[in-house]
TILOTI-211318 format. One line per 3 residues: number of its first residue (from 1); their letters; for each residue x, y, z of C-alpha. Coordinates in Angstrom, 3 decimals. Layout:
% residues N
NUM	A	X Y Z ~ ...
//
This chain:
% residues 292
1	MAT	43.516 165.224 161.704 ~ 44.222 162.953 158.721 ~ 44.243 163.182 154.896
4	SIE	42.461 160.151 153.078 ~ 43.465 159.428 149.667 ~ 41.283 156.998 147.784
7	GSA	42.867 155.098 144.898 ~ 42.031 152.798 142.322 ~ 41.880 149.213 142.307
10	GND	40.496 149.208 145.860 ~ 43.457 150.795 147.358 ~ 42.959 153.617 150.132
13	LVI	45.657 155.386 152.198 ~ 44.928 157.594 155.154 ~ 47.991 159.917 155.917
16	PDA	48.363 162.135 159.101 ~ 47.752 165.909 157.785 ~ 51.458 166.636 159.243
19	QAD	52.757 164.275 156.696 ~ 50.707 164.554 153.846 ~ 53.567 166.193 151.841
22	DIA	55.909 163.453 152.638 ~ 54.023 160.898 150.396 ~ 53.498 161.211 146.673
25	IDT	51.036 158.753 144.837 ~ 51.565 157.445 141.174 ~ 49.190 155.100 139.425
28	TDD	49.728 153.148 136.317 ~ 47.482 150.540 134.615 ~ 49.740 147.884 136.151
31	LAT	51.005 149.331 139.545 ~ 50.179 151.681 142.435 ~ 53.270 153.556 144.103
34	VEI	53.585 155.127 147.274 ~ 56.685 157.235 147.275 ~ 57.726 157.975 150.767
37	QAT	60.086 160.881 150.678 ~ 60.844 161.550 154.264 ~ 60.344 158.953 157.309
40	VSD	56.328 158.714 157.981 ~ 54.481 157.341 160.841 ~ 50.840 156.407 161.503
43	INL	49.576 155.634 158.061 ~ 46.756 153.441 157.157 ~ 47.073 151.544 153.862
46	EVG	44.275 149.436 152.389 ~ 45.314 147.044 149.584 ~ 42.717 145.485 147.413
49	GQK	43.376 142.610 144.932 ~ 43.077 144.471 141.389 ~ 46.726 145.979 141.441
52	PVK	49.769 145.661 143.251 ~ 50.847 148.557 145.443 ~ 54.544 149.356 146.275
55	VEG	55.760 151.583 148.976 ~ 59.420 152.915 148.227 ~ 61.787 155.372 149.612
58	AAV	62.289 156.375 153.159 ~ 61.276 154.619 156.447 ~ 57.609 153.672 157.540
61	KNS	56.890 153.333 161.011 ~ 53.987 152.428 163.452 ~ 51.646 152.029 160.830
64	VVR	48.973 149.343 159.541 ~ 48.695 147.599 156.286 ~ 45.270 145.855 155.394
67	PVA	44.996 143.450 152.581 ~ 41.508 143.475 151.571 ~ 41.448 141.175 148.351
70	AAG	38.000 139.613 147.462 ~ 37.757 135.894 147.011 ~ 39.946 134.448 144.117
73	ETA	42.152 137.852 144.027 ~ 45.481 138.614 145.635 ~ 46.485 141.555 147.436
76	EII	50.124 142.114 146.319 ~ 52.121 144.613 148.606 ~ 55.892 145.529 147.786
79	FET	58.094 147.341 150.341 ~ 61.298 148.935 148.727 ~ 62.069 151.202 151.759
82	TKV	65.156 151.764 154.074 ~ 63.141 150.451 156.950 ~ 60.044 149.232 158.030
85	EGV	59.529 149.440 161.766 ~ 56.525 148.724 164.159 ~ 54.220 148.041 161.145
88	TIV	51.368 145.530 161.379 ~ 50.071 143.806 158.291 ~ 46.876 142.133 158.818
91	NEG	44.783 140.309 156.100 ~ 40.852 141.506 156.482 ~ 40.050 140.219 153.050
94	EGA	38.857 136.961 151.617 ~ 41.438 136.504 149.050 ~ 45.205 135.609 149.255
97	VDI	48.002 138.050 150.219 ~ 51.491 138.274 148.447 ~ 53.953 140.364 150.511
100	EVS	57.518 141.202 149.121 ~ 60.206 142.848 151.077 ~ 63.120 143.780 148.614
103	SGT	65.279 146.122 150.692 ~ 65.888 147.690 153.833 ~ 65.243 146.344 157.573
106	FKS	61.962 145.076 158.716 ~ 61.890 145.190 162.375 ~ 59.264 145.084 165.408
109	GTI	56.649 144.399 162.974 ~ 53.785 141.504 162.770 ~ 52.448 139.835 159.717
112	DLT	49.080 138.424 160.476 ~ 47.504 136.189 157.814 ~ 45.452 134.160 160.179
115	GSS	42.127 135.356 158.362 ~ 43.329 134.006 154.869 ~ 40.716 131.338 153.712
118	GAD	43.168 128.922 152.218 ~ 41.626 128.831 148.639 ~ 44.727 130.286 147.395
121	TDA	48.136 130.336 148.536 ~ 49.788 133.252 150.774 ~ 53.360 134.299 149.762
124	ITF	55.969 136.248 151.952 ~ 59.495 136.936 150.185 ~ 62.246 138.731 151.983
127	GES	65.049 139.631 149.323 ~ 68.830 139.717 149.410 ~ 69.098 143.358 150.680
130	TKL	66.713 142.750 153.636 ~ 67.199 142.121 157.419 ~ 64.057 140.636 159.449
133	VKS	64.569 141.439 163.148 ~ 62.170 140.853 166.278 ~ 59.315 140.470 164.272
136	EIA	56.292 137.860 164.273 ~ 54.614 135.957 161.420 ~ 51.066 134.293 162.065
139	LGE	50.063 131.902 158.975 ~ 46.497 131.214 158.279 ~ 45.911 128.185 155.610
142	NSE	48.408 127.429 152.719 ~ 51.719 129.520 152.893 ~ 54.928 129.938 150.857
145	LNF	57.733 132.002 152.552 ~ 61.092 132.645 151.201 ~ 63.905 134.312 152.919
148	ETN	66.926 135.358 151.037 ~ 67.891 137.636 153.541 ~ 71.230 138.857 155.110
151	KVQ	69.978 138.151 158.684 ~ 66.918 136.772 160.444 ~ 66.841 137.345 164.060
154	ALT	64.350 136.832 166.894 ~ 61.604 136.122 164.583 ~ 58.694 133.928 165.485
157	ITS	56.579 132.004 163.055 ~ 53.395 130.188 164.161 ~ 50.711 128.305 161.969
160	TGD	47.516 127.013 163.269 ~ 45.581 126.701 160.081 ~ 44.863 123.415 158.159
163	GSV	46.702 124.464 155.095 ~ 50.419 123.523 154.356 ~ 53.618 125.579 154.925
166	DLS	56.532 125.741 152.800 ~ 59.423 127.764 154.093 ~ 62.807 127.925 152.495
169	VTK	65.960 130.207 154.112 ~ 68.212 130.449 150.875 ~ 71.064 131.891 152.768
172	GTF	72.169 134.348 155.468 ~ 71.884 134.103 159.225 ~ 68.921 132.722 161.036
175	KKS	69.452 133.347 164.755 ~ 67.748 132.544 167.734 ~ 64.248 132.269 166.163
178	TID	61.163 130.192 166.556 ~ 59.186 128.114 163.738 ~ 56.075 126.615 165.858
181	LSE	53.825 124.607 163.506 ~ 52.848 122.319 166.311 ~ 49.131 123.160 165.883
184	ATS	49.382 122.774 161.988 ~ 47.730 119.412 160.634 ~ 49.051 119.262 157.190
187	EDS	52.289 118.336 155.374 ~ 54.783 121.127 156.097 ~ 58.310 121.756 154.877
190	ISF	61.152 123.763 156.148 ~ 64.598 124.072 154.143 ~ 67.782 125.748 155.009
193	GGD	70.164 126.308 152.234 ~ 74.017 125.411 152.017 ~ 74.761 128.977 152.402
196	TKV	72.968 129.533 155.656 ~ 74.065 129.891 159.352 ~ 71.488 128.578 161.542
199	IKT	72.177 129.678 165.428 ~ 70.047 128.465 168.484 ~ 66.636 128.357 166.910
202	QIS	63.641 126.329 167.902 ~ 61.438 124.220 165.500 ~ 58.022 122.395 166.555
205	LGT	56.374 120.378 163.997 ~ 52.860 119.581 163.786 ~ 50.617 116.181 162.907
208	GKD	51.269 115.996 159.218 ~ 54.015 114.343 157.294 ~ 56.607 117.042 157.884
211	TVT	60.133 117.657 156.370 ~ 62.933 119.664 157.766 ~ 66.060 119.794 155.299
214	FDD	69.681 121.092 156.207 ~ 71.467 121.283 152.823 ~ 75.405 120.480 152.320
217	GIK	77.389 123.568 153.468 ~ 75.179 124.110 156.515 ~ 76.943 125.990 159.304
220	LKG	75.696 125.698 162.784 ~ 76.461 127.495 166.015 ~ 74.936 126.835 169.340
223	DTA	72.082 124.186 169.814 ~ 69.238 123.932 167.284 ~ 66.023 122.168 168.630
226	IRV	63.504 120.107 166.523 ~ 60.528 118.614 168.204 ~ 58.768 116.354 165.571
229	GDG	55.156 116.045 165.623 ~ 52.823 113.092 165.465 ~ 53.105 112.570 161.929
232	RDA	55.791 110.340 160.112 ~ 58.548 113.071 159.808 ~ 61.695 113.340 157.985
235	IKV	64.658 115.283 159.026 ~ 67.297 115.473 156.098 ~ 71.084 116.366 156.805
238	PSS	74.259 116.186 155.428 ~ 76.956 113.809 156.774 ~ 79.049 116.884 158.055
241	AKG	78.173 120.290 159.108 ~ 80.396 123.354 159.325 ~ 80.858 125.172 162.890
244	SGR	80.483 123.763 166.444 ~ 76.760 123.719 166.831 ~ 74.426 120.519 166.899
247	IGI	70.779 119.623 166.062 ~ 68.941 118.012 168.683 ~ 65.811 116.248 167.613
250	SNF	63.354 115.218 170.236 ~ 60.043 113.166 170.451 ~ 61.445 111.054 167.662
253	SKK	59.653 107.864 167.183 ~ 60.512 104.568 165.307 ~ 58.495 105.399 162.561
256	DRL	60.218 108.635 161.708 ~ 63.127 109.174 159.475 ~ 66.691 110.730 159.370
259	VVD	68.071 111.266 155.941 ~ 71.863 111.654 155.750 ~ 73.211 112.356 152.197
262	GKK	70.280 111.105 150.660 ~ 70.089 107.806 152.763 ~ 67.309 107.053 154.698
265	MSG	67.428 105.688 158.299 ~ 64.299 104.562 159.893 ~ 63.783 105.554 163.517
268	SKI	63.800 101.924 164.601 ~ 67.075 101.149 163.175 ~ 68.700 104.205 164.708
271	YDG	66.998 103.214 167.970 ~ 68.273 99.561 168.057 ~ 71.945 100.765 167.280
274	RKE	71.941 99.425 163.606 ~ 72.532 102.787 162.121 ~ 75.275 105.532 163.121
277	IPD	74.383 109.010 162.974 ~ 76.401 112.097 162.289 ~ 78.167 113.274 165.347
280	FIV	76.517 116.796 165.034 ~ 73.065 115.185 165.784 ~ 71.435 114.077 168.913
283	IEF	68.046 112.198 169.001 ~ 65.924 111.689 171.830 ~ 63.037 109.119 171.203
286	EDG	59.623 109.242 172.779 ~ 60.673 107.003 175.613 ~ 63.262 109.241 176.605
289	KLV	66.340 107.228 175.099 ~ 69.159 109.407 173.987 ~ 71.257 108.384 170.806
292	G	74.406 110.390 169.769
//
């Protein structure tokens, strides 16, 4: 059996009866708070677009969160817990979704925003005191992602929509993860800050005019692979990188650009040997020619 608590602002929470005493609800004019007093499982939280919902306290496991904001609204969800594990967040509304994980570990979870209409931008933020492990993020239309995490590992990000993706990894370790935008058609941007360590990551770009940036101070371990798409893409790197890793760029064309310390190098000049590339970069052109 389960207990259903219907809140204000279009929010609804279904809790297994055995765990009803482990959850407390508090509502103000500006915020609905779900306080987890002991680890809970199998809850079902519906979040409307009229008021943010904050989930705080102990761990939440094997549960479902369903944003249901109406068109023109945004369903805002904040997690400030010790752990979120095995949780699925799936957008069932026509409005946008804003997810913030400000503390704890997000593990073996799924964020599915493929149902978003694209009229407004979806946002996903992981704060400084978080870890993101063995999870999947499926994007819909326009999306902004900001990772300030301690660690991202075994994460898969996909996008198949017509909207743009703006992904910023400010710091921390980004390890053995996949960013697959190969089905995307708009202009996408991926950036790794200078306080980031990138380890064996796979990036695939779509048909738009995409940009991937590695800031000065970046540390590399192992081989990170970037497959550019059919658009006129730009890969921006410093002249040197920390660590022993390399960046391999494939499907590069003469119209693509490598930007080193702000100086543009056209693919055609790299192909013809008129420009030298940094020693941690290897480029494979469309016809199979290798440079670096």
